[in-house]
A tleap script that builds the chain and sets N, CA, C and O, in Angstrom:
source leaprc.protein.ff14SB
mol = sequence {
  NMET ASP VAL LEU THR LEU ARG GLN GLU LEU
  GLU SER LEU LEU VAL ASP GLU LEU GLY VAL
  TYR THR LEU GLY ASN GLY ALA THR THR PRO
  ALA VAL ALA VAL ARG ALA THR GLY GLU PRO
  MET PRO ALA GLY THR ARG VAL SER GLY VAL
  GLU CYS ILE ILE ARG ARG GLU PRO ALA ALA
  ALA PRO VAL PRO SER TYR ALA ASN GLN LYS
  ALA PHE ARG ASP TRP THR VAL TYR LEU VAL
  ASP TRP SER GLY SER ALA GLU LEU THR ARG
  LEU SER GLU MET VAL LEU GLN ARG TYR GLY
  GLY THR VAL ILE SER ASP VAL ALA VAL PRO
  GLU GLY ALA GLY PRO GLN SER GLN LYS ARG
  LEU VAL ILE ARG THR ALA PRO GLU CILE
}
set mol.1.N position { 148.137 147.026 75.375 }
set mol.1.CA position { 148.545 147.279 74.001 }
set mol.1.C position { 148.864 148.767 73.875 }
set mol.1.O position { 148.153 149.615 74.414 }
set mol.2.N position { 149.931 149.064 73.165 }
set mol.2.CA position { 150.273 150.463 72.921 }
set mol.2.C position { 149.794 150.872 71.528 }
set mol.2.O position { 149.377 150.033 70.729 }
set mol.3.N position { 149.861 152.165 71.254 }
set mol.3.CA position { 149.303 152.699 70.008 }
set mol.3.C position { 150.060 152.186 68.779 }
set mol.3.O position { 149.448 151.973 67.732 }
set mol.4.N position { 151.368 151.984 68.886 }
set mol.4.CA position { 152.137 151.489 67.749 }
set mol.4.C position { 151.707 150.063 67.381 }
set mol.4.O position { 151.564 149.739 66.202 }
set mol.5.N position { 151.506 149.225 68.385 }
set mol.5.CA position { 151.057 147.851 68.130 }
set mol.5.C position { 149.675 147.856 67.482 }
set mol.5.O position { 149.433 147.133 66.515 }
set mol.6.N position { 148.768 148.677 68.019 }
set mol.6.CA position { 147.431 148.764 67.440 }
set mol.6.C position { 147.503 149.242 65.995 }
set mol.6.O position { 146.817 148.696 65.131 }
set mol.7.N position { 148.315 150.245 65.726 }
set mol.7.CA position { 148.461 150.765 64.366 }
set mol.7.C position { 148.941 149.667 63.414 }
set mol.7.O position { 148.394 149.499 62.325 }
set mol.8.N position { 149.963 148.926 63.833 }
set mol.8.CA position { 150.507 147.863 62.990 }
set mol.8.C position { 149.470 146.771 62.740 }
set mol.8.O position { 149.351 146.270 61.622 }
set mol.9.N position { 148.721 146.403 63.777 }
set mol.9.CA position { 147.708 145.356 63.616 }
set mol.9.C position { 146.578 145.803 62.686 }
set mol.9.O position { 146.122 145.031 61.842 }
set mol.10.N position { 146.128 147.051 62.842 }
set mol.10.CA position { 145.061 147.544 61.965 }
set mol.10.C position { 145.545 147.669 60.522 }
set mol.10.O position { 144.809 147.340 59.592 }
set mol.11.N position { 146.763 148.136 60.332 }
set mol.11.CA position { 147.296 148.229 58.971 }
set mol.11.C position { 147.373 146.848 58.336 }
set mol.11.O position { 147.027 146.688 57.165 }
set mol.12.N position { 147.820 145.847 59.090 }
set mol.12.CA position { 147.895 144.478 58.560 }
set mol.12.C position { 146.506 143.924 58.255 }
set mol.12.O position { 146.301 143.283 57.224 }
set mol.13.N position { 145.559 144.172 59.149 }
set mol.13.CA position { 144.203 143.666 58.973 }
set mol.13.C position { 143.527 144.289 57.756 }
set mol.13.O position { 142.838 143.597 57.005 }
set mol.14.N position { 143.718 145.580 57.561 }
set mol.14.CA position { 143.015 146.321 56.502 }
set mol.14.C position { 143.879 146.574 55.267 }
set mol.14.O position { 143.500 147.372 54.409 }
set mol.15.N position { 145.021 145.918 55.162 }
set mol.15.CA position { 146.015 146.203 54.129 }
set mol.15.C position { 145.424 146.273 52.721 }
set mol.15.O position { 145.811 147.140 51.937 }
set mol.16.N position { 144.504 145.383 52.390 }
set mol.16.CA position { 143.943 145.358 51.033 }
set mol.16.C position { 142.841 146.390 50.829 }
set mol.16.O position { 142.358 146.564 49.710 }
set mol.17.N position { 142.438 147.074 51.897 }
set mol.17.CA position { 141.316 148.009 51.835 }
set mol.17.C position { 141.730 149.461 52.000 }
set mol.17.O position { 140.983 150.365 51.625 }
set mol.18.N position { 142.915 149.697 52.558 }
set mol.18.CA position { 143.349 151.059 52.857 }
set mol.18.C position { 143.632 151.866 51.604 }
set mol.18.O position { 144.096 151.344 50.590 }
set mol.19.N position { 143.340 153.150 51.702 }
set mol.19.CA position { 143.676 154.069 50.634 }
set mol.19.C position { 145.137 154.478 50.751 }
set mol.19.O position { 145.953 153.768 51.340 }
set mol.20.N position { 145.451 155.636 50.177 }
set mol.20.CA position { 146.841 156.083 50.088 }
set mol.20.C position { 146.946 157.540 50.519 }
set mol.20.O position { 146.121 158.376 50.152 }
set mol.21.N position { 147.982 157.822 51.306 }
set mol.21.CA position { 148.382 159.203 51.550 }
set mol.21.C position { 149.435 159.542 50.511 }
set mol.21.O position { 150.374 158.772 50.314 }
set mol.22.N position { 149.298 160.672 49.848 }
set mol.22.CA position { 150.338 161.199 48.982 }
set mol.22.C position { 150.903 162.409 49.714 }
set mol.22.O position { 150.218 163.413 49.905 }
set mol.23.N position { 152.155 162.295 50.116 }
set mol.23.CA position { 152.804 163.341 50.894 }
set mol.23.C position { 153.204 164.511 50.011 }
set mol.23.O position { 153.212 164.406 48.784 }
set mol.24.N position { 153.530 165.609 50.637 }
set mol.24.CA position { 153.904 166.813 49.913 }
set mol.24.C position { 155.072 166.616 48.964 }
set mol.24.O position { 155.178 167.320 47.960 }
set mol.25.N position { 155.965 165.651 49.273 }
set mol.25.CA position { 157.126 165.404 48.414 }
set mol.25.C position { 156.847 164.367 47.323 }
set mol.25.O position { 157.744 163.985 46.572 }
set mol.26.N position { 155.562 163.907 47.245 }
set mol.26.CA position { 155.181 162.943 46.212 }
set mol.26.C position { 155.249 161.495 46.648 }
set mol.26.O position { 154.746 160.622 45.942 }
set mol.27.N position { 155.863 161.209 47.804 }
set mol.27.CA position { 155.929 159.839 48.312 }
set mol.27.C position { 154.532 159.378 48.718 }
set mol.27.O position { 153.688 160.196 49.083 }
set mol.28.N position { 154.290 158.075 48.655 }
set mol.28.CA position { 152.996 157.525 49.050 }
set mol.28.C position { 153.183 156.529 50.186 }
set mol.28.O position { 154.238 155.912 50.334 }
set mol.29.N position { 152.129 156.390 50.982 }
set mol.29.CA position { 152.138 155.458 52.114 }
set mol.29.C position { 150.692 155.056 52.399 }
set mol.29.O position { 149.774 155.811 52.080 }
set mol.30.N position { 150.473 153.877 52.997 }
set mol.30.CA position { 149.099 153.486 53.319 }
set mol.30.C position { 148.425 154.533 54.211 }
set mol.30.O position { 149.071 155.142 55.064 }
set mol.31.N position { 147.128 154.733 54.005 }
set mol.31.CA position { 146.384 155.777 54.707 }
set mol.31.C position { 145.950 155.316 56.093 }
set mol.31.O position { 144.764 155.102 56.346 }
set mol.32.N position { 146.919 155.167 56.981 }
set mol.32.CA position { 146.655 154.871 58.386 }
set mol.32.C position { 147.535 155.809 59.200 }
set mol.32.O position { 148.740 155.904 58.967 }
set mol.33.N position { 146.916 156.510 60.169 }
set mol.33.CA position { 147.652 157.526 60.919 }
set mol.33.C position { 147.255 157.498 62.384 }
set mol.33.O position { 146.144 157.107 62.740 }
set mol.34.N position { 148.182 157.919 63.217 }
set mol.34.CA position { 147.925 158.132 64.643 }
set mol.34.C position { 148.017 159.631 64.857 }
set mol.34.O position { 149.041 160.251 64.572 }
set mol.35.N position { 146.920 160.212 65.370 }
set mol.35.CA position { 146.899 161.658 65.571 }
set mol.35.C position { 146.168 162.000 66.859 }
set mol.35.O position { 145.309 161.251 67.323 }
set mol.36.N position { 146.523 163.133 67.419 }
set mol.36.CA position { 145.769 163.680 68.538 }
set mol.36.C position { 144.516 164.357 67.984 }
set mol.36.O position { 144.469 164.710 66.806 }
set mol.37.N position { 143.517 164.537 68.819 }
set mol.37.CA position { 142.301 165.218 68.397 }
set mol.37.C position { 142.644 166.604 67.869 }
set mol.37.O position { 143.323 167.381 68.541 }
set mol.38.N position { 142.173 166.912 66.661 }
set mol.38.CA position { 142.416 168.217 66.060 }
set mol.38.C position { 143.765 168.374 65.386 }
set mol.38.O position { 144.021 169.408 64.769 }
set mol.39.N position { 144.629 167.385 65.485 }
set mol.39.CA position { 145.955 167.472 64.856 }
set mol.39.C position { 145.824 167.265 63.346 }
set mol.39.O position { 145.288 166.244 62.913 }
set mol.40.N position { 146.296 168.199 62.549 }
set mol.40.CA position { 146.170 168.064 61.095 }
set mol.40.C position { 147.252 167.154 60.514 }
set mol.40.O position { 148.254 166.859 61.166 }
set mol.41.N position { 147.031 166.725 59.293 }
set mol.41.CA position { 148.070 165.993 58.557 }
set mol.41.C position { 149.141 167.000 58.146 }
set mol.41.O position { 148.874 168.200 58.087 }
set mol.42.N position { 150.348 166.518 57.863 }
set mol.42.CA position { 151.396 167.431 57.387 }
set mol.42.C position { 150.941 168.196 56.135 }
set mol.42.O position { 150.177 167.678 55.320 }
set mol.43.N position { 151.416 169.410 56.003 }
set mol.43.CA position { 151.048 170.256 54.861 }
set mol.43.C position { 151.320 169.535 53.546 }
set mol.43.O position { 152.351 168.882 53.385 }
set mol.44.N position { 150.396 169.660 52.621 }
set mol.44.CA position { 150.565 169.079 51.293 }
set mol.44.C position { 150.141 167.624 51.182 }
set mol.44.O position { 150.211 167.052 50.094 }
set mol.45.N position { 149.705 167.007 52.274 }
set mol.45.CA position { 149.297 165.601 52.239 }
set mol.45.C position { 147.881 165.488 51.687 }
set mol.45.O position { 146.974 166.211 52.099 }
set mol.46.N position { 147.712 164.556 50.736 }
set mol.46.CA position { 146.396 164.270 50.162 }
set mol.46.C position { 146.047 162.821 50.495 }
set mol.46.O position { 146.929 161.977 50.647 }
set mol.47.N position { 144.759 162.550 50.605 }
set mol.47.CA position { 144.314 161.191 50.902 }
set mol.47.C position { 143.317 160.749 49.845 }
set mol.47.O position { 142.519 161.545 49.351 }
set mol.48.N position { 143.374 159.468 49.507 }
set mol.48.CA position { 142.386 158.877 48.592 }
set mol.48.C position { 141.992 157.517 49.150 }
set mol.48.O position { 142.778 156.864 49.838 }
set mol.49.N position { 140.768 157.098 48.846 }
set mol.49.CA position { 140.295 155.795 49.323 }
set mol.49.C position { 139.882 155.828 50.775 }
set mol.49.O position { 139.316 156.814 51.248 }
set mol.50.N position { 140.168 154.738 51.492 }
set mol.50.CA position { 139.789 154.605 52.905 }
set mol.50.C position { 140.958 155.000 53.789 }
set mol.50.O position { 142.086 154.540 53.613 }
set mol.51.N position { 140.653 155.865 54.741 }
set mol.51.CA position { 141.655 156.321 55.711 }
set mol.51.C position { 141.296 155.747 57.079 }
set mol.51.O position { 140.124 155.705 57.455 }
set mol.52.N position { 142.306 155.310 57.815 }
set mol.52.CA position { 142.136 154.802 59.178 }
set mol.52.C position { 142.898 155.740 60.110 }
set mol.52.O position { 144.116 155.881 59.999 }
set mol.53.N position { 142.172 156.384 61.031 }
set mol.53.CA position { 142.786 157.322 61.968 }
set mol.53.C position { 142.610 156.772 63.377 }
set mol.53.O position { 141.499 156.445 63.794 }
set mol.54.N position { 143.710 156.675 64.098 }
set mol.54.CA position { 143.696 156.188 65.476 }
set mol.54.C position { 144.014 157.371 66.382 }
set mol.54.O position { 145.021 158.053 66.190 }
set mol.55.N position { 143.152 157.612 67.372 }
set mol.55.CA position { 143.447 158.673 68.341 }
set mol.55.C position { 144.650 158.280 69.170 }
set mol.55.O position { 144.736 157.159 69.671 }
set mol.56.N position { 145.580 159.211 69.309 }
set mol.56.CA position { 146.849 158.954 69.979 }
set mol.56.C position { 146.685 158.463 71.418 }
set mol.56.O position { 147.390 157.547 71.840 }
set mol.57.N position { 145.778 159.051 72.162 }
set mol.57.CA position { 145.600 158.704 73.577 }
set mol.57.C position { 144.296 157.938 73.772 }
set mol.57.O position { 143.233 158.410 73.369 }
set mol.58.N position { 144.370 156.748 74.392 }
set mol.58.CA position { 143.143 156.012 74.668 }
set mol.58.C position { 142.452 156.563 75.914 }
set mol.58.O position { 143.073 157.225 76.746 }
set mol.59.N position { 141.169 156.278 76.023 }
set mol.59.CA position { 140.454 156.562 77.273 }
set mol.59.C position { 140.702 155.389 78.208 }
set mol.59.O position { 140.895 154.259 77.759 }
set mol.60.N position { 140.698 155.655 79.493 }
set mol.60.CA position { 140.899 154.595 80.481 }
set mol.60.C position { 139.561 154.205 81.083 }
set mol.60.O position { 138.776 155.065 81.481 }
set mol.61.N position { 139.304 152.901 81.147 }
set mol.61.CA position { 138.097 152.367 81.773 }
set mol.61.C position { 138.551 151.503 82.946 }
set mol.61.O position { 139.025 150.387 82.734 }
set mol.62.N position { 138.414 151.994 84.182 }
set mol.62.CA position { 138.927 151.265 85.350 }
set mol.62.C position { 138.354 149.862 85.473 }
set mol.62.O position { 137.196 149.613 85.140 }
set mol.63.N position { 139.191 148.951 85.960 }
set mol.63.CA position { 138.799 147.576 86.227 }
set mol.63.C position { 138.719 147.437 87.742 }
set mol.63.O position { 139.742 147.533 88.420 }
set mol.64.N position { 137.522 147.212 88.289 }
set mol.64.CA position { 137.418 147.059 89.739 }
set mol.64.C position { 138.235 145.861 90.219 }
set mol.64.O position { 138.133 144.767 89.663 }
set mol.65.N position { 139.032 146.075 91.239 }
set mol.65.CA position { 139.812 144.985 91.824 }
set mol.65.C position { 140.134 145.359 93.266 }
set mol.65.O position { 139.945 146.503 93.679 }
set mol.66.N position { 140.617 144.388 94.018 }
set mol.66.CA position { 140.926 144.630 95.427 }
set mol.66.C position { 142.293 145.271 95.606 }
set mol.66.O position { 142.517 146.003 96.570 }
set mol.67.N position { 143.187 145.004 94.700 }
set mol.67.CA position { 144.533 145.564 94.808 }
set mol.67.C position { 145.071 145.819 93.404 }
set mol.67.O position { 144.574 145.257 92.428 }
set mol.68.N position { 146.082 146.665 93.311 }
set mol.68.CA position { 146.717 146.937 92.021 }
set mol.68.C position { 145.698 147.348 90.954 }
set mol.68.O position { 145.523 146.652 89.954 }
set mol.69.N position { 145.038 148.465 91.172 }
set mol.69.CA position { 144.023 148.958 90.235 }
set mol.69.C position { 144.584 149.022 88.817 }
set mol.69.O position { 145.692 149.514 88.605 }
set mol.70.N position { 143.827 148.529 87.862 }
set mol.70.CA position { 144.212 148.538 86.453 }
set mol.70.C position { 143.082 149.161 85.641 }
set mol.70.O position { 142.004 149.429 86.172 }
set mol.71.N position { 143.329 149.389 84.365 }
set mol.71.CA position { 142.295 149.961 83.499 }
set mol.71.C position { 142.401 149.390 82.098 }
set mol.71.O position { 143.494 149.176 81.573 }
set mol.72.N position { 141.235 149.148 81.501 }
set mol.72.CA position { 141.198 148.825 80.080 }
set mol.72.C position { 141.557 150.089 79.317 }
set mol.72.O position { 141.419 151.196 79.838 }
set mol.73.N position { 142.013 149.925 78.093 }
set mol.73.CA position { 142.267 151.064 77.213 }
set mol.73.C position { 141.225 151.035 76.106 }
set mol.73.O position { 141.089 150.041 75.391 }
set mol.74.N position { 140.492 152.132 75.972 }
set mol.74.CA position { 139.494 152.266 74.908 }
set mol.74.C position { 140.082 153.168 73.823 }
set mol.74.O position { 140.204 154.379 74.004 }
set mol.75.N position { 140.443 152.558 72.693 }
set mol.75.CA position { 141.042 153.276 71.567 }
set mol.75.C position { 139.947 153.718 70.606 }
set mol.75.O position { 139.116 152.904 70.202 }
set mol.76.N position { 139.934 154.973 70.241 }
set mol.76.CA position { 138.977 155.478 69.258 }
set mol.76.C position { 139.642 155.461 67.886 }
set mol.76.O position { 140.726 156.010 67.692 }
set mol.77.N position { 138.970 154.823 66.952 }
set mol.77.CA position { 139.476 154.670 65.581 }
set mol.77.C position { 138.385 155.152 64.634 }
set mol.77.O position { 137.206 154.855 64.826 }
set mol.78.N position { 138.788 155.892 63.618 }
set mol.78.CA position { 137.852 156.351 62.594 }
set mol.78.C position { 138.216 155.708 61.264 }
set mol.78.O position { 139.381 155.699 60.865 }
set mol.79.N position { 137.218 155.173 60.588 }
set mol.79.CA position { 137.370 154.714 59.210 }
set mol.79.C position { 136.653 155.740 58.350 }
set mol.79.O position { 135.457 155.977 58.522 }
set mol.80.N position { 137.379 156.342 57.433 }
set mol.80.CA position { 136.844 157.442 56.625 }
set mol.80.C position { 136.919 157.053 55.151 }
set mol.80.O position { 137.979 156.682 54.646 }
set mol.81.N position { 135.778 157.143 54.472 }
set mol.81.CA position { 135.705 156.824 53.041 }
set mol.81.C position { 135.722 158.123 52.244 }
set mol.81.O position { 134.753 158.881 52.259 }
set mol.82.N position { 136.822 158.373 51.553 }
set mol.82.CA position { 136.969 159.584 50.744 }
set mol.82.C position { 136.481 159.378 49.316 }
set mol.82.O position { 136.283 160.351 48.588 }
set mol.83.N position { 136.284 158.120 48.899 }
set mol.83.CA position { 135.924 157.846 47.508 }
set mol.83.C position { 134.431 157.642 47.294 }
set mol.83.O position { 133.931 157.847 46.188 }
set mol.84.N position { 133.727 157.247 48.324 }
set mol.84.CA position { 132.305 156.951 48.183 }
set mol.84.C position { 132.034 155.531 47.739 }
set mol.84.O position { 130.875 155.160 47.548 }
set mol.85.N position { 133.069 154.725 47.570 }
set mol.85.CA position { 132.865 153.354 47.094 }
set mol.85.C position { 133.264 152.289 48.115 }
set mol.85.O position { 133.157 151.097 47.826 }
set mol.86.N position { 133.716 152.689 49.291 }
set mol.86.CA position { 134.158 151.721 50.298 }
set mol.86.C position { 132.967 151.132 51.039 }
set mol.86.O position { 131.912 151.756 51.150 }
set mol.87.N position { 133.155 149.935 51.535 }
set mol.87.CA position { 132.144 149.253 52.334 }
set mol.87.C position { 132.573 149.332 53.801 }
set mol.87.O position { 133.114 148.372 54.348 }
set mol.88.N position { 132.328 150.478 54.430 }
set mol.88.CA position { 132.802 150.685 55.795 }
set mol.88.C position { 132.162 149.728 56.795 }
set mol.88.O position { 132.779 149.390 57.805 }
set mol.89.N position { 130.933 149.288 56.529 }
set mol.89.CA position { 130.303 148.311 57.430 }
set mol.89.C position { 131.095 147.014 57.419 }
set mol.89.O position { 131.359 146.437 58.474 }
set mol.90.N position { 131.470 146.557 56.254 }
set mol.90.CA position { 132.256 145.317 56.144 }
set mol.90.C position { 133.619 145.479 56.809 }
set mol.90.O position { 134.085 144.575 57.502 }
set mol.91.N position { 134.253 146.621 56.600 }
set mol.91.CA position { 135.561 146.859 57.218 }
set mol.91.C position { 135.438 146.925 58.737 }
set mol.91.O position { 136.290 146.407 59.459 }
set mol.92.N position { 134.375 147.563 59.216 }
set mol.92.CA position { 134.141 147.633 60.660 }
set mol.92.C position { 133.938 146.239 61.242 }
set mol.92.O position { 134.423 145.935 62.332 }
set mol.93.N position { 133.225 145.401 60.515 }
set mol.93.CA position { 133.005 144.027 60.974 }
set mol.93.C position { 134.308 143.232 60.999 }
set mol.93.O position { 134.483 142.364 61.854 }
set mol.94.N position { 135.220 143.517 60.079 }
set mol.94.CA position { 136.537 142.871 60.110 }
set mol.94.C position { 137.266 143.234 61.406 }
set mol.94.O position { 137.881 142.380 62.045 }
set mol.95.N position { 137.189 144.497 61.778 }
set mol.95.CA position { 137.831 144.949 63.018 }
set mol.95.C position { 137.143 144.301 64.216 }
set mol.95.O position { 137.812 143.866 65.154 }
set mol.96.N position { 135.813 144.232 64.192 }
set mol.96.CA position { 135.067 143.612 65.283 }
set mol.96.C position { 135.456 142.144 65.458 }
set mol.96.O position { 135.580 141.664 66.584 }
set mol.97.N position { 135.645 141.439 64.356 }
set mol.97.CA position { 136.048 140.032 64.451 }
set mol.97.C position { 137.431 139.899 65.082 }
set mol.97.O position { 137.687 138.940 65.811 }
set mol.98.N position { 138.315 140.840 64.814 }
set mol.98.CA position { 139.673 140.806 65.379 }
set mol.98.C position { 139.691 141.258 66.829 }
set mol.98.O position { 140.424 140.707 67.651 }
set mol.99.N position { 138.872 142.275 67.143 }
set mol.99.CA position { 138.825 142.852 68.483 }
set mol.99.C position { 137.383 142.749 68.991 }
set mol.99.O position { 136.600 143.691 68.865 }
set mol.100.N position { 137.049 141.599 69.564 }
set mol.100.CA position { 135.704 141.375 70.077 }
set mol.100.C position { 135.281 142.478 71.038 }
set mol.100.O position { 136.082 142.972 71.831 }
set mol.101.N position { 134.016 142.852 70.955 }
set mol.101.CA position { 133.494 143.895 71.830 }
set mol.101.C position { 133.644 145.301 71.295 }
set mol.101.O position { 133.226 146.259 71.946 }
set mol.102.N position { 134.236 145.443 70.117 }
set mol.102.CA position { 134.378 146.770 69.510 }
set mol.102.C position { 132.992 147.389 69.321 }
set mol.102.O position { 132.065 146.730 68.851 }
set mol.103.N position { 132.868 148.649 69.691 }
set mol.103.CA position { 131.612 149.376 69.524 }
set mol.103.C position { 131.725 150.206 68.242 }
set mol.103.O position { 132.673 150.973 68.071 }
set mol.104.N position { 130.755 150.047 67.351 }
set mol.104.CA position { 130.774 150.698 66.036 }
set mol.104.C position { 129.607 151.676 65.941 }
set mol.104.O position { 128.478 151.347 66.304 }
set mol.105.N position { 129.889 152.875 65.452 }
set mol.105.CA position { 128.809 153.834 65.234 }
set mol.105.C position { 129.093 154.646 63.979 }
set mol.105.O position { 130.244 154.821 63.579 }
set mol.106.N position { 128.017 155.140 63.367 }
set mol.106.CA position { 128.145 156.011 62.200 }
set mol.106.C position { 128.468 157.417 62.671 }
set mol.106.O position { 128.031 157.841 63.741 }
set mol.107.N position { 129.229 158.131 61.871 }
set mol.107.CA position { 129.519 159.542 62.126 }
set mol.107.C position { 128.860 160.330 61.005 }
set mol.107.O position { 129.083 160.055 59.827 }
set mol.108.N position { 128.047 161.313 61.380 }
set mol.108.CA position { 127.386 162.143 60.378 }
set mol.108.C position { 128.431 163.000 59.667 }
set mol.108.O position { 129.242 163.668 60.308 }
set mol.109.N position { 128.400 162.972 58.352 }
set mol.109.CA position { 129.321 163.759 57.545 }
set mol.109.C position { 128.496 164.746 56.728 }
set mol.109.O position { 127.684 164.335 55.899 }
set mol.110.N position { 128.696 166.049 56.956 }
set mol.110.CA position { 127.935 167.031 56.170 }
set mol.110.C position { 128.251 166.892 54.682 }
set mol.110.O position { 129.403 166.700 54.292 }
set mol.111.N position { 127.220 166.991 53.874 }
set mol.111.CA position { 127.397 166.878 52.428 }
set mol.111.C position { 128.355 167.962 51.941 }
set mol.111.O position { 128.246 169.126 52.329 }
set mol.112.N position { 129.284 167.567 51.097 }
set mol.112.CA position { 130.256 168.498 50.536 }
set mol.112.C position { 131.431 168.794 51.450 }
set mol.112.O position { 132.256 169.654 51.140 }
set mol.113.N position { 131.516 168.082 52.589 }
set mol.113.CA position { 132.594 168.341 53.550 }
set mol.113.C position { 133.884 167.604 53.193 }
set mol.113.O position { 134.919 167.851 53.811 }
set mol.114.N position { 133.842 166.718 52.221 }
set mol.114.CA position { 135.037 165.965 51.823 }
set mol.114.C position { 134.794 164.477 51.899 }
set mol.114.O position { 134.613 163.835 50.864 }
set mol.115.N position { 134.784 163.896 53.112 }
set mol.115.CA position { 134.548 162.454 53.207 }
set mol.115.C position { 133.130 162.103 52.774 }
set mol.115.O position { 132.203 162.896 52.940 }
set mol.116.N position { 132.975 160.915 52.221 }
set mol.116.CA position { 131.656 160.462 51.786 }
set mol.116.C position { 130.901 159.774 52.920 }
set mol.116.O position { 129.679 159.893 53.018 }
set mol.117.N position { 131.630 159.052 53.778 }
set mol.117.CA position { 131.026 158.405 54.940 }
set mol.117.C position { 132.133 158.129 55.957 }
set mol.117.O position { 133.323 158.168 55.645 }
set mol.118.N position { 131.693 157.847 57.184 }
set mol.118.CA position { 132.677 157.660 58.248 }
set mol.118.C position { 132.075 156.798 59.353 }
set mol.118.O position { 130.888 156.911 59.662 }
set mol.119.N position { 132.900 155.939 59.945 }
set mol.119.CA position { 132.522 155.109 61.087 }
set mol.119.C position { 133.476 155.403 62.236 }
set mol.119.O position { 134.658 155.676 62.028 }
set mol.120.N position { 132.945 155.344 63.446 }
set mol.120.CA position { 133.742 155.482 64.665 }
set mol.120.C position { 133.728 154.127 65.355 }
set mol.120.O position { 132.665 153.553 65.592 }
set mol.121.N position { 134.910 153.619 65.675 }
set mol.121.CA position { 135.036 152.356 66.363 }
set mol.121.C position { 135.749 152.602 67.684 }
set mol.121.O position { 136.713 153.366 67.746 }
set mol.122.N position { 135.273 151.953 68.733 }
set mol.122.CA position { 135.964 152.015 70.015 }
set mol.122.C position { 136.412 150.586 70.317 }
set mol.122.O position { 135.602 149.684 70.529 }
set mol.123.N position { 137.731 150.420 70.326 }
set mol.123.CA position { 138.347 149.109 70.536 }
set mol.123.C position { 138.872 149.074 71.961 }
set mol.123.O position { 139.709 149.890 72.346 }
set mol.124.N position { 138.369 148.113 72.749 }
set mol.124.CA position { 138.828 147.965 74.132 }
set mol.124.C position { 139.927 146.906 74.177 }
set mol.124.O position { 139.753 145.788 73.691 }
set mol.125.N position { 141.065 147.280 74.771 }
set mol.125.CA position { 142.157 146.329 74.949 }
set mol.125.C position { 142.370 146.117 76.443 }
set mol.125.O position { 142.065 146.980 77.266 }
set mol.126.N position { 142.894 144.960 76.761 }
set mol.126.CA position { 143.074 144.547 78.158 }
set mol.126.C position { 144.134 145.408 78.850 }
set mol.126.O position { 145.022 145.975 78.212 }
set mol.127.N position { 144.010 145.485 80.175 }
set mol.127.CA position { 145.023 146.234 80.929 }
set mol.127.C position { 146.399 145.608 80.763 }
set mol.127.O position { 146.538 144.395 80.603 }
set mol.128.N position { 147.411 146.468 80.805 }
set mol.128.CA position { 148.792 145.969 80.792 }
set mol.128.C position { 149.067 145.330 82.143 }
set mol.128.O position { 148.663 145.848 83.184 }
set mol.129.N position { 149.747 144.217 82.115 }
set mol.129.CA position { 150.060 143.519 83.371 }
set mol.129.C position { 151.473 143.803 83.802 }
set mol.129.O position { 151.916 143.303 84.836 }
savepdb mol mol.pdb
quit
């Protein structure tokens, strides 16, 4: 699975739960983004509600085999609650039901840092054949 496919599937799965990005020009779009670690949003972008961030590059987990070595892709996804009213556990469970084996963990958010709560999900996808 590539990052674009994962992004589309997560947006479809969470469509009724996602918040909104308001871009610098006033346009709005669902709050789901693919970014590299440390990459900021475009200047002037504001977020409200639940944001879904997918790390651009997955980690590789080798699959032992006798020939044609392959690797699973471990995608790191963050669900971020900017409003304080989202049920991130329920949303994480929705992702787990879609992608069995997803590992879910809480991310500590310092008080007053912006987000109210955050979950880290690691979604493993099968090797490309």
